[in-house]
N, C-alpha and C positions, 0 to 999 in steps of 0.2 A: 815789414816789421823786422827789427834787428834781433839777431841772436846773441848779441853782446850783453853782459850784465850791466844794468843801470841801477845805481844805488842813490836813493834820495831820502836823507834823514827826515824824520817827521818834523813838522813846523809846530806841533802841539804836543810836547812831551807830557806824559801822564805821571801822576805821583807814584812812586814806588812804595811797595808795602813796608811797613815797619817790621823790625826784626822780631818784635813780640806780638805782631798782629794776628789776625785770624789765619788759621791754617787751611786756607782754601785756595785752589789754583788761581793765579792771577796772570793774565796775559801780558807780555811785554809791549813795547811800543810798535815793534816792527814785524814784518812777515816777508817771506819770499814767495813769489808766484811766477808761473809761466804757463803758456798755452801751447797745445799742439793742434795742427790742422791737417790738411790733405797731406799725404805721404808720411804722416805721423812725425813731422819734424817739430822741434820745440823752438818757440820764439817768444819775444817779449819777456825776457828774463829780468825780473825786477825785485829789488829789495826796497820796501817803502813802508809807510804807515800801514798797520794791519787793517785799517778800514779801507784801504785801497784794493784789497783782494777782489777780483771781479766776481760778480754773481753768476750762478748757473742759469741757464734758460729753464722755463717751466717744462720743456720737453726733454730736459737732460736725462741721459741713461742712468745717471746716479740717483735721480729723483724717481723716475718711473720704473726702474728695474733694479735699483740697489747696486748698480754697477760701479763700485768704488772700493778701494782698498786703503788702508791706513797703517802706519808704523810709527813707533815713538822711540827715539834715541836721546841720549842725554850728554849735555856738555857739563863738565865738572871743573871747579876751581881746585887746582892742585896745591900741594903743600908749599912748593917753591914759588907759587904766584901764577904761572901760566895757566890758561884755560885749555883743556883738552876734551875731545869728543870720544865716547866709548863706542868702538866698533861701527862707525857709520857705514863702512862698506858692507858689513854683514846685514845691517838693517835694510839698506837699499837693495841688496840682492833679494832679501825675503819679500820686500815690496814688489820688486819686479817678478818674482815667481808667482805672486798673487795676481799681478796684472795680466800675466800670460793666461792664467786660469779663467780670467773674466774678460778676455779679448780686449785688453787695454794696451796702449803702447808702452814700450820700455822707457824708463827714465834714465838719462845719461849720468853716470856716476860723477864724472869730472865736473860737469856744470853744476850739479847740485852741491858738491863739496865746496866749490868756489863760492857759491851763494850762501851756503851755511856759515862759511868763515866770515863773510861780510855781515850777515845777520847777527851772529853772536858778538862779533866785535862792536857792532852798534849798541847792542843791548847788554854788554858785559857788566855794567854797573848794577843791573837787576840781579845778578847772581849773588846770593848771600855771601858775606865775608867768611873767610876761614876755609880750610881744607874740607871738601865734601860739598860745599855749596853748589847747587846745580840748577840748570835750566833743562826742562823737558822740551824736545823738539818733536812736534807732532806733524808728521808728513801725511798728506792726503792726495790721492790720485783718483779724480772723479770724472766720469764720462759726461760729456756735454751732448750736444746734438739737437737736431730739429725734427727727428722722426718720432713716431709713436710706437714703433716695433723694436724690440731689443735686437741688437746686432753688434758686430765688431766696431769698436769706437775709434774714430780718427780724431775727432774734436774732443779735447780733454783739457781739464784744468788740474795743475799740480801746484800745491802750496804747502808751505811749512810755517807753522805757528810756534812761537816760543812761550813758555809759561814757567813761573818760578816754582820749583819743586819744593814740597813740604818735607823738611828733613825728618819729621816725626813719622811720616808715612812709610818710609823705607825701612823694612825689617820689623814692622810692627807685628806682634803675634796675632794670628787669625784662627778662626774656627770655620769649618765647612760642613755641609750636610747633603745628603742625597735627597732627590725629589722624584716622586713617581709622576709619570705623565709628561715629562720634559726630556728631550734629547738634544745634545748639542751638535753631534756629528755622526754621520753614517759613512761606511766605506763608499768611496767614489764621489763623496760630496766635497764640501769646502772647509772641512775641519782643520786643514793645515794652512788655511788662508785667513788673514786678518781682514775680512771683508765687512762692509757695513751691515749686510743682512744678518750675519752671525752675531755681531755685537748687539744689534737691536733685538734679535730674538732671545738674547740672554737677559734682557732687562727685566721682564716679568718674573722669571724664575729667581733672579737675584733679589727682587723685592719680596718674594715669598720667603726666601731664606732669611732675609733681614727681619721680617716680621717674627721669625722664631728665634732672633738673637744671633744669627750666624752671619759671617762676613761674605762667605761665597757658597756657590753650589759645587758640591763634589760631583763632577759630571762622570757618568758611566756610559759604556758603549751602547749604541743604538740596538743592534740585533738581539743582544741577550741581557743587557743590564748587569753584567757580571764584572767587567773589567774597568779599572779606573783610567779615565782619559786625562782630565785636568782638574785643577781647583780653580773655579771661575775661569778667568782668561790667563791663568798662570800654570806653569808646568809643575808637576808633582814629583817629589823625591821622598823615598822611604829608606830607613836604615833597617834591613831585614837580615837577621842573623849576622849582624855586623858588616853586611855588605850594602853599599850605597846603590839603590835600585830605583830606576825611573821607568815609566811607561815608554815603550818603544815608539819611534816615529813611524806610524803605519798609515799616515795621510789622514787620520782622524785626529791627530794631536798636532797642535801648533809647534812648529820648529823654533822654539824660543832661543834667542841669542844668549840670554843669560843662562839658560839651561845648557847650551853648548859650552859656555864659558866654565860653568861648574864642572861639567864632565871633563873638559880638558885640564882644569886646575887639579882635579882630584887624580886623574891618571898621572899627571906630571909629578904629583906629590907621592905617588906610589900607592894610592888608595884604589881598591878594586871597585869598579863600577860596572853594573849590569844594566843593559837596556833590554827590557822584555815586557810581555804582557803581565800586568799586576792585577790579580783578582782581589775584589773588595773583600770576599770571604777570608782570603789569606791575610789581609791586613788586619781585619777585625779579630781574628783568632790570634794573630801574632800580638796585638796589643793586649789581649787577655792573658796570654801565657809568657809575655815578656820577650818574645823573639823579634818583635817589631818595636823599636825603642824611640824612634824619632821620625818626624815628618817635616818637610819644609817645602814652600812654594817659591818659585822663581819668576821674575818678570822685570821688564825694563824699569818701571816705576817702583815696584815693591822691592827690587833687589833680591834678597834672600830672606823670606819671612817665615819664622817658625810656625807650625801648625800645632795648636795645643790639644785639639780634639776633633773628632768626627762624629756627626750625628747620622743615625741610620734607623729608620722605622721607629722613631720615638725614643730611641736610646742614645745616650752620650758615651762615647768611647774616648777616654783620655790617655794620651801618651805619658809614659812613666817619666820621660825626661823633663816634663813640665814646660815652662815657656820657651827656653832655648837650650837644647841639648848640646853636648860637646861637638858632635860632627857639624851640626848647624852653625854653631859659633865659630868653628875653625874656618869653614868656607866662606862664611860671611866676612870674617876678618880678612881672609886672603883677597876676596873680591873688592871689599871696601879699600884695602891698601892699594890695590891697582888703581881704583877710581881717583883716590886722593894723591896719587904719585908717591906714596910712602913705601911701596913694595916694588920690587923689580918687575918690569913689564915684559916678561919672557916671550909673550906672543905678539908684542907690538900692537896691542889693541887700542892704546890711547893715542889719538891723533891731535897734536897741538894745532892751534889756529895758525901758527907760522909755517906749518907744512904746506907747501904749495905742490907737492908731487901728486900726480893723479891717484885717485882711490880706486883700487881694484878689488872686487868682491871675490 
């Protein structure tokens, strides 16, 4: 089996969504996939119709043991026309860190970048017109195999799906609530890994929160239920006494690429940023006395989303800043400007499809 990339455009193009159509995720025509075997070498690199992605065996480790990791990065249409992908190296590095934790093989950065360039080029007409139009690229690394006992995976499937991003979803104000009886992550677990098991375990709590009218669960630490971890699968930021504050990365918090981007942008702009444990009691008291003025959540699809209120033990705690406070608006504007190519990309985060240089995380 060859390890050279084979690109086969679909013979049956699908209709693209209308500009004013339903705001639901729509997969594009094509996908990238490859398989690993003995010695964990990657072969069969292919960009083709998305329905050509191979199926996993019934005995796959991803099916029997949840041995799979996912990551989502985004390609944007920039103001001067070219398409660029936001920090693909950082996303693939995070996926590889998760793969290491779940005994999966590492993914080669340079090969994936070459394939992503070909995939986005084929589906570039799916990207909504105008600056900020985007495609989400969902990367999945899944263990295959023929055994029934979980173990280090040699046979794996890696694939990337592209979907049209909903412009209205990014930056939409959200509400979050705490839930008794549910824990997202414990020390020593996989809280810093975007694995299938963690995502699946969050579905029921998310449905409970939705039934109460909330968008996300406000996750607290497992041992004590005192410290804020995340807002759904998003990282949390608070403005406390004028200081931009976010829960520290203690291996129970997902190391978000957008989180890291906000921290870097803030420090570059001279804004003080503190990464530390954040107690829920401190946040709720601060909302009441005015020392905690804003909260926002960050993620690849959400961008920077203002958090308008937190629910806890039947009470609603609303932030004084309302829908979008000045700090939230400032950093959302900075990050959106980088995505759209309207601001100086000081950190070299946007990689244009024309870049053939290797990607290094």
